[in-house]
N, C-alpha and C positions, 0 to 999 in steps of 0.2 A: 634272628629276626631283622638283622640289618639289611639283609637282601631285599626283603619284603618292603621295609620301609623305602628302600631306594625306588623300588619298582613302583610304588605308589605316588612317590614324589616325582617321578618323570611321567607319570599317567596324567597327573594333573587334577587328582580327585578332589571333590569338595571338603570343606572342613568339617562336614558332618560324618565323612566316611572315616571309621577307625578299623581296622582289621586288627583283630586280638586273637591270640592263641591261648588254649588252657593252660592251667599249671602243669607242668610235666612231671609225671610220677617218677621216671627214671630219667637219666642224662640222655639228652638228644642222640648221642652217638647209639644208644641202643635200639632207636626207632627209626634208624635211617642207614642205609647202606647203598654202596655204589659197587657193582661187580660185573665183569665181562661174560661168565659163563652162566651159572646158575643163580636163581635168587629166590629167598622165601621169606614171606612175611606171615607171621601167625600170632596169636594172641597169648602164646607161651613160648618161652625160651626152649623148654625141653621139646616142644614140637617142632620149631624151626630147625633144632640141631639133628632131630631124628630124621627129617625129610632130607636135610643136606648130607647125613651119613649115607642114605641110600644113594645118592649121586655118587658119593665118594667110593662105593662098592661096584659102581658100574650100572646101577639102576636108571632107568628112564624116569620120565616126568609121572608117569601113572604110578610106578612103585613108589616114588615119592609122596604122591598124593595118598597111596593106601598108608604108607607108615605114619604120614602126619595125622590122618583120620584117626587112627587107633591112638597114637600118643596123645593127641587133643583130648580123647574120651577120658583118659587117665589124668591128664593135667588140668582140666577144667571140668570136674565131674557135677558141677552145679549148674552148666550150661550145655552139656553135649554128653554123648556116650553111646555104648553099644546097645543100649535101651531105647534108643531114639531112631533118627533119621535125616535126611537131607536132601540136598541137591549138588549136582557138579554140572559145571559148564568147562567144556574142553575144548582149546582151539588147537588142531592139528595142523602145524604150519605146513608140511609137504602136500597136505590135500586142501589147505587153505578152506578148510571146513570147521565150524563149531558144532560140537556135540552137545546135546543136553540131556541129562540122565536124573530120573526121579526115583529116589529110594525113600521117599515120603513116607511117615506111618500112615496104616490105614485102619477105618473102624472095624471092629470085631463083628464076626458074622451075625452074633447076637445083639448087635446095637440096633436100637430104634429111635425114630424121630423125637419121640416124647420122653427118653429115658430120663432126663434130669427135670422134668416138670411136675409139679405137685397135680394133685387130681382137679385142682381148680385152674390148672393150666400156667402156673406161674414159675419161672425160672427158680433153679437152686445153684447158684454158680460154684459153690464150694464142691459138688458133686463132680464136677468136670475138671476141678482143679487139685483135689488132694485126694488119695486114696485109690484103691485097684480100680474103681468104676471109671476113674480118669484116663486108664492107660489104653492106648491104642496099639495095633500090631506094628513092632517095630522092623524097620527096613534097613538100618544101616549096615549091618554085616552082609546081608544078601547082596546090596547094592555094589560094596567094595569088593566082594569076591568076584561079581560077575563081570564088574569092570576090569579088574585086574586080568581076569581069564582071557578077555578080549584086548587087551592093550598092553599088559605088563610083560616084563622081560626076566626080572629075578625070581626064584622060587617064592611062593607066596609065604612061606616060612619065614623067610628073610624079611619080608615087608612087616611082619607082625613084631619080631624080635625087639626094636627100640621101644615099644610100649610095653612089653613085658618086663624089660629092665627098669623102665622109669617107674612101673607100677611097684615092683620089688623093692628096688633102692630107694623109693621116694624122692620127694621135691621138698622144698622149703614153703611153708604156707603163707601165701601172699595176701595182700590186702583185701582183694576183690573176693577171694574164696572165703576168707575170714568174715567178711562182711555178710557173704551169703549163709554161711553157717550160723552165725548170729541171729540173722533174720527169720531163718526157717526152723530154728532149733526147737521150740516147743512142738513142733509136728515131726521133724525128722529124727528127734531122739526117742521118739516111740519106737522106731524100727531098731531091734537088737543090732543087726548087721551095720547099719549106719552108725548107731552109738559107739560101737566098739572101734570102727574105722575111723571116725571123723572127731569124736569128742574124748575128753580126758574120763578116767575112770569115775570122777564125781559128776560126769555130765556137763563139764564146761567145754567151751570153745578153746582149744589149744592157742598158745601165745604166736604172735606173727614170728616165722622163722622155723617153727617146729617141723620136723620132718612128717610129711604124710606118705605113709606107705599103705599100698591097698593089695594085701597078699592074696585075698580071694579073688580078686579081679586079675592078679597076674596069672593066677591056675585057670581062670576061665579064657584068658587069652591064649595060653598053651594049649588048651583043647580046640580053639579055633585055627590057630596055627597048623596044628596036626591033621584035623579033619575038614577044614574049610568052613563054609557056611554051616555044613551040617553038625558043627562043633558047637553052634548057637540054636539052630532050629529044630534040632534032634536030639536024643541021647540026655545025659544028665543035666546038662543046663536047660534044656527046654523042660525036662520035668521040674526043676526047682522053679521056674518061672510061673508055670502052671499051678504047681502046688501053692505057691504064694498068693498067686491071683485069686484062686478058689477058696482059700482060707480066709481072704478079705473080701469076697463076694464081688470079685470083678468078672469080667465078660470073656476075657480072652481065652482060647482054647487052643489045644494041639492041632486042630485042623486049620486054625487061623495061621498058626507059625510054619506049618508044613506047606500052606498053599501062597504065602507071599511071594509076589514078584515085583521085580524092578521095571520101570517103564522108560524106553526111550523115547524122548519128545523132540519136536523141532523147535528149535530156539526162535523167540520173537526177536524181530529185527526191525530197526529204524536208523534214519541217517539223522545226524546233526554237523552241522558247521564242516561238512565235507568228509565226516568220520562215519564208520558203520557201527552201530551200537547192537551188539548181540546180548540177550539176557533170557532169563528163565521163563519159560511159558507157563500158563495154567497147569496144574492147581496153584502155582504161585500167582500171586498178583504182582510181584515185585517188577518183573521185566517189563510189562504192559505200561505200568504206572510210572516207571522211571523215563521212559521214553515218552509218554504224554506230557510229564511235566518238562522235559527239555524242549519238545517241540512246540508247546504252547508259549515258551519264553523265546525260542530262537529269533523271531522277528522283531522282538523289542529290544531297545537299546541299551541293555543291561551294563555294558561295559561303560559307556559312557556317563552313566548314571552312578557307577560305583557299586562294589558287592554289597556294602552294608549301609547305603543310602536309603532313606524312608521309602522312595519309589521304587527301588529294587526289591527291598524286602516284600512290600505291599504285593507286587506282582508275581513275586516267588510264592508267596502264601497263598495268593489266589489260585494259582495254577495247582499247587499241593491240593487245596480244598477241593478244585473241582475233579482230580484224578480220584482222590478218595470217595467222592459221591458216586463215580463209575464203579469203584471197587465193591461197594456195597449193593450196587444195583444190578450187576451182570456177572461178577466172577464166581466161579466155583469149580469143582473138579470136571473137567471135559469129558471124561469117562462115563458121567452121569447126567450132565446138561450141557445145551450147546453154549459155547461162550463165544460171543462175537469179537475174537480177536481181531480180525481182518478189518472189521468195522470200527473199533477202538482206536486202531492206529491208521485209519485212513486219513491222508492228507487233507481232504476237505473238511472231515469232521474235527480233526484238529487245528485247522485254520480257523473253524468256527469257534473252537474253544478258545483259541488264542486271541481271538477279538474281545472275547467275552470276560477277559480277566483285567481289562484296562478299565477300571471303575474307579470313580472319586472316593468312594467309600467301599469298607469291607461289606460283602454279602453276608447276611446272616444264613446260618445252615438252613433254617426253614424257608428262606426265600429261594434257594436253588432247588431245581427239579433234573432229575436226569433226563436227557434228550433221548426220545425213544428211538431205537436202532432196528431196522428191518433186517434180520437175518434167520438164517436156518441152521439145523443140526448145528516171645518174644522174646525168653532170652535165648541165645544161639551163640554159635562161634562162627568164625570165618578164617580162613587162610587162603593165601593166594601164591602160586608157584610159577616160576618161568625158568627155561633152560636155554642152553646156548644155541639151539637149533631154532629158536623161536616160538615154540610150543607153550602155551599158557594153560594153567588151571586156575578156576576161581570156584571154591566149594565153601557152602555153607550148611551147617548140621547142627542139630538142636535135639534137646529133651522138652523143650518148650520153657515152663517158668523154672525158676530157680529149684534145683534137685528134682524137677518134674513133679511126679504125683508123690514124692517124698516115700516111695515104696522100694525097697531092695529086694531082689529076688535072693532067697535064704541061701546063704552060703556061697553065692558067685560074685558079690562085689558090683552087680549090673543094678543101676539105678534107672528105674523105669518112668517113662515120659508121661506127662499129662496133656498128650497132643490133642485129646477129645476136647480140650477147651478152645481149640481153633476152629472147631464147627459152631455154628449157630444153635443155642438151646432153642431159640425162637426168633422169629423175624423181627429185626429191629431192636433186638438184646444185644448189649455190648459184652465183649469177652475180656479176658484178664488185660488186653491192651487197650480197652476202650473201643476196638473196631466192632462197627455195626455189622449185625448178621443179616444177609439176605436169603431168599427162598432158596437160590442155587446151593447154598452152604449149610443146608440143615442136614442133619446126621442120616446117612444110610449105611448098612452092611456094606464093607470094603470099599467105601468111598474115602477118597483122600481129602482132608481139611484144607480150606483156602489157607496159603501162607503168604507173607511179606518178603520171603528170602529172595535176594535179588541178586546172585552173582551175576557179574557183567564183564564182559570181553568186548574192548573196542579195537577196530582195525582199522588201517589206513592205507590206501594204496595196495589192498591184497597182502598187507603184512601186519604184523602185531603192533598195536599202538599203547595199550593200557589195559590192566585187569585189576578189579577191585571187587568189594563186597564189605558186609558188616553185620553184625548181630544187633538185636533190639527191637524184635517185633515190627510194628507198623513203622516205627521210626526209621528202619533199614532203607525204605524207599525214598524218602526224603534226603537222608545223610548221604546215600549213593548219588542221587541226582545233584546235590549240592557240591559234591567233591569234584564230579565231571565238569559242572558249571565253573567252579574255582579253577580248574586246570585248563579248560578249553576256552572258556568265554572271558574269563579275567586273566588269563595266563600266568598263573601263580606257579611258583616252584612247586614239586610236588609235597614236599614236607608242610609248607604253608597252606596247601590246598586241602590237605588232611586235616591240620591244626585249627583252622579258622573256625570262628563261631558259628554253630549251625541253628536253624530255626526249623520248626515243625509245625504244620496245620494238617488235620486229617478229617476234616469237615465235622465228624462229631467225635469227641466233645468240641464245641466251636471255641476254640482257643488257640492264640498263636503263642506256642511255647519258644522260649529264647534261652539257650544254654549258656552257662557262665563261660566266660567273664562277661556275657550280655552286650547289648548294643549301647551306643552312647544314650544318655538321659534325653537328649533333643531329638534323637531319631524315635526312641520308645515313646516319647511324648507325642510325636506326630504321627504314630502308628495308631495311638489310641484317639487321636484326634478323628483319624480315619476310620474308627469303628472297630479297631482289632482290640481284642480283649488279650492284652499281653500278659503272659505269666513266666515267672523264671522257674526252670525245671531242667534238671538232669535229663540227657536224651538217651544216654547209655550206649551210643554207637561206638563201635571200633573199627574203624575203617583199616583195611589191609590191602595195600595198594602197591602195584608194581608198573612202571612206566619204561617204555624202550628208550633208550638213549642212542646216539651215534657209535658208542663203544660198548654198548652191553645193556644193562638195567639199572633202574634206580628204584629202590624199594623203601617203602615207609609203613610202619606199624604204627598205630595212631597212638600219641603220646598220651591219650588219656588212660591208657591200660598198662597192664604189665607184659606186652608183647615183645617181639624181638624181629628186626630186619637184618638179614645176614646172607651174604653171597658167597660165591667161589668164583676165583679168578683161573 
């Protein structure tokens, strides 16, 4: 922190500004790395090492991406897995092009807009959060297989091998997984496969440090290694998934599994302080709103105000609030509803929003109305990878809530997602993360639910500058935007940019969340005087960031978690 202190001393910030970092779970050395060739930052040490091992075997960045995806499915079973889906942003340096791939889960063919409502039309939140009815059609394996077939260099089998080894040999139970097992125990323990894999014979959560072995998952991964995507979407694994879903009265069918397809999309793009921001387009709302927040703040003198001054926090919270109002008003699956992406990122529209955020007092949620646009037609994981050629990968993947639906496909070790909760049960109803559902996000067969995942790649002068992303539902958007602000606007070193205290405002619920160790009491008092309802709350973000340096790469894995940043020279 000494370098950060000196930075702000030289900057001449006011006495109200205090930059504080969270208590580090592991030593800083585990969360920060500098290297010349390849760099990986991920939420698990096993995942980071799996990706690096692929580079050491002569694989390319997409081979490493696939290996990391399978490994993190093993290492963070409460957050992601092959029973879920995700997004990939891939910067191809030689082409100077950013690719966006959507392997998000989709609603089953038998899904209906009213499937979670009572006869009176009242929502039933638990139906979309727990049990087989909450399961959407998984896309992760199909996405990985198709992307590898197009860009990979090593044999497919070799990219799956590190995950098989990790599942079979196991890893020590760490704090966050222990917390998730405790939190979902009453529901998760009812599943025989989950109970035998993750709990003691007496049904207790094992002690920290206990080796977690997933033999059934290892065998499933071996089938996928041998047969590719067909090892998941056809044959014995598919049989087990459908048998389990049917026994628990879910909707997923063989036809769903066999007809799943990944979608390549055009990244959203915006400029900020001379940089080009590339991020995930709809059905993710993340990219649009990261850019909106940055653009709303670009013309305001944040740097001279200081990053945690009352006025800077007030402006930032106001920008977040307006972005989330647009999210509820306009965003959904573009394959089903026209999404005004161009209009939402239009310079004139964003300039209008930028002017609206400079208010004396906080605007209440019900005082804000979406500006009409003329146009036609929660828990997650993230990792970031860079290679010696200047290629970048940012991928966010999920099964949604902790342990998803809490349903494990019998005999496979696959924990199935509860991604149906990312749809709107009814217009105006909030989901697991408090996000308000709009008309465009109502359930339809084969539709992709709205997401907040925000894998983001930043380029400068037609070259790589930075790549980052995070888990944590709607908080992803604001955590990614703030990390970019810290790096670019406030010129913080990357570790401090990731570690600094974060805030979150998502329009509804109308509160300003501040993460420990909080702002100064004076700043928080002044924010309350401005009308902000300040609450202290853990946001759950875990930024994984890599930035280009003159000699290579600087990687940081958020010190709030158990991740690892590691590179090769």
